[in-house]
C-alpha positions in Angstrom: -10.3 22.2 50.1 -11.9 23.1 46.7 -15.0 21.2 45.7 -14.3 18.0 43.7 -15.0 18.5 40.0 -17.1 15.8 38.4 -18.5 15.4 34.9 -22.3 15.1 34.9 -24.4 13.9 31.9 -28.1 14.5 32.2 -28.9 11.9 29.5 -32.1 11.3 27.6 -35.7 10.2 28.4 -36.1 10.1 32.2 -32.4 11.1 32.6 -32.8 14.8 33.2 -35.6 14.2 35.8 -33.6 11.6 37.9 -30.4 13.6 37.6 -32.1 16.8 38.8 -33.5 14.8 41.8 -30.2 13.1 42.5 -28.2 16.4 42.5 -30.8 18.1 44.7 -30.3 15.3 47.3 -26.5 15.5 47.0 -26.5 19.3 47.5 -28.9 19.1 50.5 -26.6 16.4 52.1 -23.6 18.7 51.7 -21.7 16.8 48.9 -18.6 18.9 48.1 -18.7 18.6 44.4 -18.5 20.9 41.4 -20.6 19.4 38.6 -19.4 20.1 35.1 -22.1 19.4 32.5 -21.3 17.4 29.4 -23.7 16.4 26.7 -24.0 12.8 25.8 -26.6 10.8 24.0 -29.3 11.2 21.4 -28.9 14.8 20.5 -25.1 14.3 20.2 -25.7 11.2 18.0 -28.0 13.2 15.7 -25.5 16.0 15.5 -23.2 13.7 13.7 -21.1 12.1 16.4 -21.6 8.3 15.8 -20.5 7.4 19.4 -22.9 9.9 21.1 -20.1 12.0 22.6 -18.5 15.2 21.2 -14.7 15.9 21.4 -15.1 18.7 24.0 -16.7 16.2 26.4 -13.6 14.1 26.3 -11.6 17.1 27.6 -13.9 17.4 30.6 -13.7 13.7 31.3 -10.0 13.6 31.2 -9.8 16.6 33.5 -12.3 15.3 36.1 -11.8 11.5 35.7 -15.2 11.0 37.3 -18.5 10.8 35.5 -22.0 10.6 37.0 -24.2 9.6 34.0 -27.9 9.4 33.5 -29.2 6.9 31.0 -29.1 7.8 27.3 -31.1 6.9 24.2 -29.4 5.5 21.1 -31.3 6.6 18.0 -33.0 3.9 16.0 -31.4 2.8 12.8 -27.9 1.7 12.0 -24.5 3.5 12.2 -24.6 4.4 15.9 -22.1 3.0 18.3 -22.9 2.1 21.9 -22.0 5.1 24.1 -21.5 3.0 27.2 -19.1 0.6 25.4 -17.2 3.6 24.0 -16.8 5.2 27.4 -15.8 2.0 29.1 -13.2 1.1 26.6 -11.8 4.5 25.9 -11.4 5.3 29.6 -10.2 1.8 30.5 -13.1 1.0 32.9 -12.3 -2.6 33.2 -14.6 -3.6 36.1 -18.3 -3.1 36.4 -19.6 -3.5 40.0 -23.4 -3.9 40.4 -24.6 -4.6 44.0 -28.1 -6.1 44.0 -29.8 -6.0 47.5 -33.3 -6.8 48.6 -35.1 -4.2 50.8 -37.9 -6.4 52.1 -40.6 -6.0 53.2 -40.7 -2.5 51.9 -39.9 -3.4 48.3 -41.7 -6.6 47.2 -39.4 -9.6 46.5 -39.5 -13.3 46.8 -36.0 -13.3 48.2 -35.8 -11.0 51.2 -32.3 -12.1 52.2 -30.7 -11.4 48.8 -27.4 -9.5 48.8 -25.3 -10.2 45.7 -22.6 -8.2 43.9 -22.0 -8.9 40.3 -18.4 -8.0 39.1 -18.5 -7.9 35.3 -15.5 -7.7 33.0 -16.2 -4.5 31.1 -14.0 -4.3 28.0 -13.7 -7.6 26.2 -15.7 -10.7 25.2 -18.3 -10.3 22.5 -18.5 -6.6 23.4 -15.4 -6.0 21.3 -18.0 -5.4 18.6 -16.0 -7.0 15.9 -18.6 -8.4 13.5 -18.5 -9.4 9.8 -20.9 -10.7 7.2 -18.9 -13.4 5.5 -21.3 -15.1 3.2 -24.8 -14.6 2.0 -26.0 -16.8 4.9 -23.5 -16.4 7.7 -22.5 -13.5 10.0 -19.7 -13.6 12.6 -19.0 -11.9 16.0 -15.6 -12.4 17.5 -15.2 -13.2 21.2 -12.0 -11.8 22.5 -10.7 -12.7 26.0 -7.2 -11.7 27.1 -5.2 -13.0 30.1 -4.5 -9.4 31.4 -8.2 -8.6 31.1 -9.1 -11.7 33.1 -6.5 -11.0 35.7 -7.5 -7.4 36.3 -11.2 -8.0 36.8 -10.8 -11.3 38.8 -8.3 -9.8 41.1 -10.6 -6.8 41.6 -13.5 -9.2 42.6 -11.3 -11.0 45.2 -10.0 -7.7 46.6 -13.6 -6.4 46.8 -14.7 -9.6 48.6 -11.7 -9.4 51.0 -12.3 -5.7 51.7 -16.0 -6.3 52.4 -15.9 -9.4 54.5 -17.6 -11.3 51.7 -17.4 -15.1 52.2 -17.5 -16.4 48.6 -16.6 -15.6 45.0 -18.4 -17.5 42.3 -17.0 -17.7 38.7 -19.7 -18.1 36.0 -18.5 -19.2 32.6 -19.4 -21.5 29.7 -16.1 -23.3 29.5 -17.6 -26.6 28.7 -18.3 -25.2 25.2 -15.9 -22.3 24.9 -12.9 -24.1 26.2 -10.2 -21.6 25.2 -11.9 -18.2 25.9 -14.1 -19.0 28.9 -11.6 -21.7 29.8 -8.9 -19.0 30.2 -11.2 -17.0 32.4 -11.7 -19.9 34.8 -8.0 -20.9 34.8 -7.1 -17.3 35.8 -9.9 -17.4 38.5 -8.3 -20.5 40.0 -4.8 -19.0 39.8 -5.7 -15.7 41.5 -8.2 -17.3 43.9 -5.4 -19.4 45.4 -4.0 -16.2 46.8 -7.2 -15.7 48.9 -7.5 -18.8 51.0 -10.0 -17.2 53.4 -12.5 -16.8 50.7 -14.6 -19.7 49.4 -14.6 -20.2 45.6 -16.8 -22.1 43.3 -17.6 -22.2 39.5 -20.9 -22.6 37.8 -21.8 -23.0 34.1 -23.6 -19.7 33.4 -26.9 -21.2 32.2 -27.5 -23.2 35.5 -25.9 -20.3 37.4 -28.4 -17.8 36.0 -31.3 -20.2 36.9 -30.0 -20.5 40.4 -29.5 -16.8 40.7 -33.1 -16.3 39.8 -34.5 -18.9 42.2 -31.9 -19.2 45.0 -30.0 -15.9 45.1 -29.1 -16.4 48.8 -26.5 -19.0 47.8 -24.4 -16.3 46.1 -22.2 -13.5 47.5 -19.9 -12.1 44.8 -20.1 -13.3 41.2 -17.3 -12.6 38.7 -18.0 -13.3 35.1 -17.1 -12.2 31.5 -18.8 -9.2 29.9 -21.9 -10.6 28.2 -22.9 -12.9 31.0 -22.4 -10.1 33.5 -24.7 -7.8 31.6 -27.4 -10.4 31.7 -26.9 -11.7 35.2 -26.8 -8.2 36.8 -30.2 -7.3 35.3 -31.6 -10.7 36.5 -30.2 -10.0 40.0 -31.6 -6.5 40.2 -35.0 -7.6 39.1 -35.1 -10.5 41.5 -34.0 -8.2 44.3 -37.0 -6.0 43.7 -36.6 -3.6 40.8 -34.1 -2.6 38.2 -34.9 0.9 39.2 -33.1 0.5 42.5 -29.7 -0.6 41.3 -26.7 1.6 40.6 -23.3 0.6 39.2 -19.7 1.6 39.3 -17.4 1.3 36.3 -13.9 1.3 37.7 -10.6 1.8 35.8 -7.0 2.7 36.6 -7.4 6.4 36.0 -11.2 7.1 35.8 -14.6 5.9 37.0 -18.1 6.2 35.8 -21.2 5.8 37.9 -24.7 5.2 36.5 -28.1 3.5 37.1 -28.3 0.2 35.4 -31.7 0.8 33.8 -32.4 2.5 30.5 -33.8 5.9 29.5 -37.5 4.8 29.6 -38.7 7.4 27.1 -42.3 6.2 27.5 -42.5 7.8 30.9 -40.2 10.7 30.4 -41.5 14.1 31.6 -44.3 12.5 33.6 -42.7 12.7 37.1 -43.0 8.9 37.4 -39.3 7.8 37.3 -37.5 6.3 40.3 -34.3 8.2 40.9 -33.0 5.5 43.3 -30.7 3.7 40.9 -28.9 6.9 39.9 -28.8 8.0 43.6 -27.2 4.7 44.6 -24.6 5.2 41.9 -24.0 8.7 43.2 -23.5 7.3 46.7 -20.8 5.0 45.3 -19.3 8.0 43.6 -19.1 10.0 46.8 -17.1 7.2 48.5 -14.9 7.0 45.4 -14.0 10.7 45.7 -13.4 10.6 49.5 -16.7 11.8 50.9 -18.0 8.7 52.7 -19.8 10.6 55.5 -22.0 12.3 53.0 -22.5 9.0 51.2 -23.7 7.4 54.4 -25.9 10.3 55.3 -27.7 10.0 51.9 -28.1 6.3 52.0 -29.5 6.2 55.5 -32.0 8.9 54.5 -33.0 6.9 51.5 -33.4 3.7 53.5 -35.5 5.5 56.1 -37.7 6.8 53.2 -38.3 3.2 52.1 -39.1 2.2 55.7 -41.6 5.1 56.0 -43.5 3.6 53.0 -42.8 6.5 50.6 -42.2 4.8 47.3 -42.3 5.5 43.6 -44.7 3.6 41.5 -42.3 0.8 40.5 -41.7 0.0 44.2 -45.3 0.0 45.2 -46.5 -2.9 47.2 -48.2 -3.9 50.5 -45.7 -1.7 52.5 -46.4 1.4 50.5 -48.0 4.2 52.5 -47.9 6.8 49.7 -46.8 6.6 46.1 -44.7 9.6 45.1 -43.4 11.1 41.9 -39.8 11.7 41.1 -39.5 15.2 42.6 -41.6 14.3 45.7 -39.5 11.2 46.4 -36.3 13.2 46.2 -37.8 15.7 48.7 -38.8 12.9 51.0 -35.2 11.7 51.1 -34.0 15.3 51.7 -36.4 15.7 54.7 -34.9 12.5 56.2 -31.2 13.5 56.0 -29.7 12.9 59.4 -32.1 10.0 60.2 -31.3 6.3 60.1 -33.3 3.3 59.2 -35.0 1.4 62.0 -34.8 -2.1 60.6 -32.7 -2.1 57.4 -28.9 -2.2 58.0 -27.5 1.2 58.8 -24.9 2.5 56.4 -21.8 3.6 58.2 -19.3 6.0 56.7 -17.5 4.4 53.9 -20.3 2.2 52.7 -20.8 2.2 49.0 -24.1 2.4 47.2 -24.7 -1.3 47.1 -26.4 -1.7 50.4 -26.0 -5.2 51.8 -26.7 -7.2 54.9 -23.1 -7.9 55.9 -23.3 -5.4 58.8 -21.0 -2.6 59.8 -17.9 -4.7 59.2 -18.3 -4.1 55.5 -18.8 -0.4 55.7 -15.4 1.1 55.2 -14.3 -1.4 52.7 -17.4 -2.0 50.6 -16.2 0.5 48.1 -12.6 0.5 48.9 -11.7 -0.7 45.5 -13.6 2.2 44.1 -11.8 4.7 46.3 -8.4 3.2 45.3 -9.3 3.0 41.6 -8.4 6.6 41.0 -4.7 5.9 41.7 -3.8 2.2 41.6 -6.8 -0.2 42.1 -6.4 -3.8 43.0 -5.7 -5.8 39.9 -4.6 -2.9 37.8 -1.2 -4.3 37.2 -1.5 -7.9 36.1 1.5 -10.1 37.0 4.0 -10.5 34.2 4.1 -14.0 32.6 6.8 -15.4 30.4 5.9 -15.5 26.8 5.4 -19.1 25.5 7.2 -20.7 22.6 4.9 -20.3 19.6 4.9 -22.6 16.5 2.7 -22.3 13.4 1.2 -25.7 12.6 -1.3 -24.9 9.8 -4.3 -22.8 8.9 -8.1 -22.8 9.0 -9.3 -21.4 5.7 -13.0 -20.3 5.8 -14.5 -20.4 2.3 -17.8 -19.2 0.8 -19.2 -22.2 -1.2 -22.9 -22.4 -1.6 -24.8 -25.5 -2.8 -22.0 -28.0 -2.5 -21.7 -31.2 -0.6 -18.8 -31.7 1.9 -17.2 -34.5 -0.2 -17.4 -32.4 -3.3 -15.8 -29.5 -1.5 -13.0 -31.7 -0.2 -12.4 -32.9 -3.8 -12.2 -29.3 -5.0 -9.6 -28.4 -2.3 -7.5 -31.5 -3.0 -5.3 -30.2 -5.8 -4.2 -27.1 -3.8 -3.4 -29.3 -0.8 -1.4 -31.7 -2.9 1.1 -29.0 -3.7 1.4 -27.9 0.0 3.3 -29.2 3.0 -0.1 -29.0 4.7 -2.8 -31.7 4.3 -6.6 -31.1 4.4 -7.5 -32.8 7.7 -11.1 -31.5 8.4 -14.0 -29.5 7.1 -16.6 -28.1 9.4 -19.8 -26.2 8.9 -20.9 -23.9 11.8 -18.4 -25.8 14.0 -19.6 -29.3 13.3 -17.3 -31.7 11.4 -18.8 -32.7 8.1 -15.7 -34.2 6.4 -14.3 -36.8 6.7 -17.0 -39.1 7.9 -19.7 -36.5 8.4 -23.3 -37.3 9.2 -25.7 -37.0 6.2 -28.3 -35.4 8.6 -26.1 -32.3 9.4 -27.6 -29.1 8.0 -24.9 -27.0 6.1 -24.8 -23.4 5.1 -22.5 -21.7 2.5 -19.8 -21.1 5.2 -17.1 -23.8 5.6 -14.0 -24.1 7.7 -11.3 -26.1 5.9 -8.4 -27.1 8.1 -4.9 -27.6 6.7 -2.2 -28.9 9.0 1.4 -29.8 8.6 2.7 -33.2 9.6 5.0 -33.9 12.5 7.8 -31.6 11.4 9.2 -29.8 14.5 9.7 -26.7 12.3 6.0 -26.5 11.5 5.1 -24.3 8.5 5.8 -20.6 7.6 3.7 -17.7 6.4 5.0 -18.2 2.8 3.5 -21.7 2.7 0.2 -20.4 3.8 0.2 -17.6 1.3 1.1 -20.1 -1.4 -1.8 -22.3 -0.3 -4.3 -19.5 -0.5 -3.1 -18.5 -4.0 -3.6 -22.1 -5.2 -7.1 -22.2 -3.7 -8.0 -19.0 -5.5 -6.6 -20.3 -8.7 -8.8 -23.4 -8.3 -11.9 -21.3 -8.0 -12.2 -21.4 -4.3 -13.4 -18.2 -2.5 -11.5 -17.8 0.8 -13.1 -15.2 3.2 -11.1 -15.6 6.3 -8.1 -17.4 7.8 -7.1 -18.3 11.3 -3.6 -19.6 11.9 -3.2 -22.8 13.9 -0.5 -22.4 16.5 0.8 -24.3 19.5 2.1 -22.5 22.6 4.7 -24.4 24.6 3.5 -27.5 22.7 -0.2 -27.0 23.7 -2.6 -26.5 20.8 -4.0 -23.0 20.7 -7.1 -23.9 18.7 -10.3 -25.9 19.2 -10.9 -29.2 17.5 -14.5 -28.5 16.5 -17.7 -30.3 17.4 -18.3 -33.8 16.3 -14.7 -35.0 16.4 
């Protein structure tokens, strides 16, 4: 069979050094791949491509559908988009898997039994990147969470747990505050989790969840969480396990996959032969399983584990068990020299094991990255279940206005004439989400950004777009400055909007 073509991006900072080291190990281990170089990152940004990727690179990515990527640098200053976000969204890489495993006593850690996999939603949440400056004082970032997006990543997490013999999946959200967005994520977690009765399920508010992950990681197994929380939690987990430099990640989609280290480009040590290639190597091991070369993946991982056990470490791993501290190139050579060997105490990686390591034993080996291997065709969770569309009714509108230096009662009085001519009544004014009218507290600090809620009465027909447009026209005529609207709708009779704090 011909070698498997993969796109390879050498990246910036330490990227070229750790990519060269990783590819040397892959070649020595017999990986049957045909790397196709693409340029991503700082030079591409500075050449005028705002997302850090040129059009010709997309052609290679669409042809290979697999990318091994070193970290990149985003130039300082405005106007540059996140390359990782662009790649994940454009290629539909909806699930980010980040295994975080302790390698004690060879890598120092306070939690030698740690073995956690973070499954992070990869396309939505605040990473939609939809931001606006709305007034002189207030900026906005929209948090977008969809049912299909939740279904795909949550089903992927449960399939991963089932395939790997994992005992528990924990959902981390902040649904006590974000009752609609994070509330949806948890509702979908409950719905999908019901189909996996053999797996324990629990939920934690993300703030206490992050604290417990940092202090008691052994209580966790698989964690599934929205995008922003997953980004933060996975770095916490990697650092608690021993070093961010040891962790790789897989970004899985229905038709493509990207594999990368989770750390940055570290330009301060670039070119000094100090960087640890382990994170990118673990990502490459996950990639090999994904493209159907599990024996090579196992061979590399066992050699890497044996290198750790022999006390040959890069500087970031150095501790009491270190026999010799090696540079990037020498560490890669040490791994190459141990190809065909197995670790003596750390769990042996059997063919099929992904790059995440783990202490679940051989039972996990074939299936640890099974979702990765399947992702190229039809991964678990790629086709969310169809749900009937609810009956939607328009009940009113939240009109956000720019009104500096005004008291809530005075603003309500200014809005009253427009409301008097509308089928909708002014029912509430909030400032930064806190109700300030009617019956607001005089201590509440207010900015120039106000949400003014207009709602229809009990009419079963609700209101129409024409009435809302007419209301806005009357507000403008009265000297009010609307900056944004959000329609208030019910879905099958349930309100599709939050009430606001202080109500």
